[in-house]
N, C-alpha and C positions, 0 to 999 in steps of 0.2 A: 310389564317392564320390571327389569331387575332392580333391587333397591338402590344399587349404586349408580344406575344409569343417569339420573338426574344431575348428580354431582359431576359425572363425567361430561354431560352436555355442557354444563357450566365451565368445565375445564377447557373444552375445545372452543367455547365462546371467547374465553380470555386468550387462548392461544392464537386464535385467528386475528385478534385485534392487537395483541402485544408483540407478535413475532413477524407480522407482515407476511403470513403464509396462510394457506387454506387447505382444508382437508379434501383429498381426492377421493370421491365416493362414486362407485364402490372401489374397494381394493381388489386386486386381480383375483378372478374365481379360482385359479390354481392355488392360491395361498389360502383362501377360504376352505377349499376342499381338503388341504393338508391339515388345517386346524381342526376341521370336523372329524377327519379320520383319526387323529390322535385323541380327540374327545371321546369318540366311540370306543376306541381301544381301551383307554384307561378307565372310562366311566360308562360302562354299559347300563348302570342303574343309578340315576341321580338321587335315589332315596338314601344311598349309603356313601356316596362320594360325589365330589364336585370338581369340575374343570370348566369354569365359566370364563371364556376368553373372547374379547372383541379387539378389534384393531382398526387402524387407519393409517394410510400412507400420506405423508405431508409433502408439499412441493419442495421442501428442503431436502428430500431424499431419505427421510427417516420413516421407519415403520414403527408406529407406536402401538404397544400392546398393553391392555389393562384387563383387570378381572381378579379372580381368586380361585384357589384350588385347595383341596385337602390332601392332595398327593404331591409332595415335592418332586417325585420321580417323573410324574406327568409334565410338570413345567420344565424340567431338565430335558426331557425328550422333545418337547415342543421347540425349545430354544435350539437344540442341536439340529433338529430338522430344518429350522429357518436360517441356519448359519450360512447357507450357501446363497441366499437371495441377494439381490443386488441393492439392498437397502441397509442403512444403519439401524439396528434393533434398539429401540428404547423400551426397556422392560419395566412395567409397572403392575406385574401380576403378583398379587399377595398370596403368600402361603399361610394357611390357616393352621393353628390358632393365630389370630391377629396379634401383632406385637403390642398394641395398645392395652392388651389384657394383662401384661406383665407376667408374673409367675403363676397367677391364680387361674390356671387353665383346666382345673378339674372342679367338680361340684358334687353335692349329694342333695337328692330330693328331700324336702323337709316336711311334706304332708303325706298322709296315708295314700292318696292318689293325686298325682300331678298331671295336668293337661297340657300336652304339647301340640302346638298348632303348625299347620302348613306354611303360614305366613304370620308376620307380626300382628298382634291384635286379638283381643278376646273374642271378637266376632268372627275370626277366621275359622276355616275348617279344622276340626279336631283330627290330628294325624295319628296320634298315639298317646299312651299313658304310661307312666312309671310309678313304682310303688315307693313308699317311704324308705329312705336309705339307699336308693339306687345310685350307683356311681355314674357320673356323666363326664364327658369331655366337653369343655367350653371352647367354642371356636371363634366367636366374635360377639360383640355387643352393639345393638342399635337402640339408642334410648334405654327404656327399662326392660327390653327384651334381649334374651341371649340365644344365639344359635348353638345348639348342642348336639352331640352324638351320643346315643344310647348304647348300652352294652351289646345289643344286637346289630350295631352299626347304623341304625336308622337316624336320619338327620331331621331335626325340627326346631321350632322356636318355643322357648319356655320363658314365662314371665319371671323377672328377677325375685319376686316374692315367693316363688315356688322352690328356690334352690339356695344352697349355701356354697359359695365359691371357696376353693382351697388350692393350695400348692400341691405339687407331687409328694413332698415330704409330709404334708398334713394328710394326704390320702393314705400314705404308708402307715402313719400313726393310727388312722382309723382302721385300716386292715389288721393291724397288730393288737387292736383293743379287744376287750372281752365283749363280743357282740352276741345278741340273741335275735331270734327270728320269731315273729308272731305266728303261731301254728293253728289257730282256729279261724273259722270264717270271718268273724267280725267282733269288735269289742272296743274298749275305751281305755285310755290312760287317765290317771287321777292325780289330783294335787297332793293327796296324802295317801297313806296305806288303808284306804277305806273306800268302798264303791259309793258311799253317800257323800263323798267330797266333791269338789268342783272338778269337771272333766277338763283335761288338758287338750286332749285330741282323740279322734277316732282312729281305729286301727282295722286293717284288713290282713288276711292271710298272706304271708310273704314279706311283710314290712320288717325292716332291720333297725335295731336300736342298740346302743351301748348299755352294758350292764354295770351298775355302780355299787350294788350291794343288795341286801334283802332285809325286809322287815316283816316278820310274821309270815303270812302267806302271800306277800307282795314282793316284787323285785323293783328296786329303784333303777330307773333307766334314764339315759341322756339322749335327747333328740340331736340331730346334726346342727341345728341352730342354737344349742346350748340350753334348751328348756329341760328342766328335770320333772319327772313324773314317776308315778307308781302304777304297775301293771300286775294283775294277778299272776303269780308265778306259774300256775298250771297251764297258762295260755302261751308260755314262752319255752323255747328250747335254744340251747347253746348253738350258735351258728356253725361252728366247726362240727359239732356232734351231728347236726342236721345234714350237713354236706356228706359226712362219712356214711350216713344211712340211706342215702339216695342212690337208686338204681332204676333203670327203665324195666317196667314189667307191665303186661296187659292188665293184671288184676288191680295194680295201682292206678294205671291210666283210667280204667273204667270207674274205679272208685272216685277219683278226683273229677272226672268228667260228669258223672251223675250227680255229684254234689253241686254242680252248676245249673242243673234243671230248674226251670221256672225263673231263672234271672233274666232281666229284660235284655233284648238286643239293643245295642247302642253303637252307632257308627263311630269308629275311632276308639272305642272302649277296649282297654287291655288290662282289666283289673277284675277282681272278684266281685265288684259291685255291679258292673254291667259290661257287656263285651260285644264286639262284632265277630264275625266268623273266625278270622285269623287271631283275633284277640282271645277267643275261646281256646284255640289249640295252643297258643303261647302260654296261657294261664295253666293249662293242664300239664305242659312239659316243665314250666318254671317250678311248679310245685313238686316236681320230681328231681329238681336240681339241674335242669338243662335249659339252655337258651337256644331258641330257633328264630329264624327270620320273622320279621314283622307281618308282612302282607301275604295273602294266599298266593299271589303271583310270584312271591319270593320263596315261599315254603315249598312250592312245586319243584324247586331245584334243590331241596334238602333231601337227605336220606338216599335211598336206593330205589330205582324204578321197580314196579310190580306189574307183571303181566297177569291178565285175568280174562276169562271168556264171557260169554253172554249170560252164563249162569253164575257169574262172579267167582267161579272156581279159580283159585290162585290167590285170592285175598285172604289175609289173615286178621283176626280181631286185633285192633290197635293200628292198623294201617291208616294213613291219611288219605281221604278221597278228595279229588279236585273236580270241580264243576265249572262250566263255562260254555263257550261257543267258539265257532271258527269265524275269523274275519274273512272279508272278501278275497284277500290275498292267500287264504288257506292256512294262515297261522292261528295258533290257539290263543284265546283270550280267557285266562283263568279269572274267574269272579267269585269263587266260593270254595270253602273247605270244610270238611267234617271229619269225624273219626269213625271208622268202621267197628261195629260191635260183633259181627258175625251174623250168619244166617239172614243176610239182606238188610239188617238193621244198621242204622248209623246215628250218631249223636252230633248235634251242631247248633250253632247259633245263627238263625236266619231272620232277616227282616220280615219276611212274609209270615213267620210264626209269631212274631212279637216277643217271643221268649225262647230260651234254649229248650230244645225238644229232641225226642228220639222219633225217627221216621223210618220208612221201609222203601227199599229199592225193588222188592218183588210185588207184582200187581195183585197177587192173591192173599196179601197180608194186610192186616189192619195198620193204618197209618201210612199206606202207600203214598208216595210223593212223585207223581208222574213227571213233573218237570225237572226233578232232580235226577231221575233215572235217565231221561232224555238228554240231559246236559252233562252226565258224568264223562269226564274225558281222561283222567289219569288216577294212578294210585302210587303212593310212595311209602316206604317202610323206613322209619327212623330208628337209629341205634346209636349208642355212645360214640362210635368211631366212624359214623357216616358223615357225608358231606354236609357242611353248614349246620352241624349240631355240635354244640359246645357245652361242656360241663361248667357249671357255675364255679366249681372247685378249682378249675384251671384257668378261669378268666383273670387276666392280670389286674383288672380293676377291683375284683372282689377279694382275691386271696394271694 
């Protein structure tokens, strides 16, 4: 049941007893089909957008609509489509961000790695992760949890202790600040310009901080939540300088991918600490200054399709390989992704391996993974100008 359903049930309970009317259930199938058609058109993937609408026709001849959407144009289209029905429309569909948030509809992640959940609650499924300094769009709040959108469009719930809310103007000030990016695999920030002082926080590659000055071999930094700390200067690079130096190349893709070898598989992981299969590929591309979709079943729609034969001729090193199975209706179900290294080898984060590893698709080679060869379905080639691949440098939340 959606989070707002209980309150809506209470709404109709009051309505029934206060207005001397009753809900006619169900509403006409034609209307339900119309709503479902618009939902499918505007929101083919609920992981990145929402149009959650329910309704009921009352005996007073009114059609009550309620729900929420991330797309104002979807709501407008729905209301236009319903304009010809023989009922008076009572619109209670909320457009996110919720007005209750006020102007603070953006945020920055305040920890090295923040955990986002599919539903509210620390015990809920881990959906994705974001790194320190990742800008977010805040859509609504329920108790201490915030429904947010990540730079890749992914929607999930983040606990209030993991973020710092801000207005558009405050985000603009952050973008204009002297920012630095942490460029080594892992490390710490310190209370003073000395590694034997108290640790303020841990850091992973890709985290973003503000630079406030230097002291000896250390850089004074500012966290999104106002904490001040010192980080060894050799582990940092100016964010703008880093963006200018980034470009896609197989040599860099391979270098970054192999740096993840041995790290543990972690469902929902999207950070250099631990990762799932698509979190692995996202990390590899993020560290080259590019944002790609979150899940394997979304990444299969990024880039350009690659044709290959039984001998894998047609593949190039650096291509994304997608694995899965066919459903009973003949459609594909993509369940896994890895990066092709050439000559039958690919690198990936697989739960069956326990850690990131290199395996083979040719049966006469060491490390052959027969179940991967049997489940190989597609390949895609990503480039700076291909579909669903975006430069960090051109993303409006970053720059």
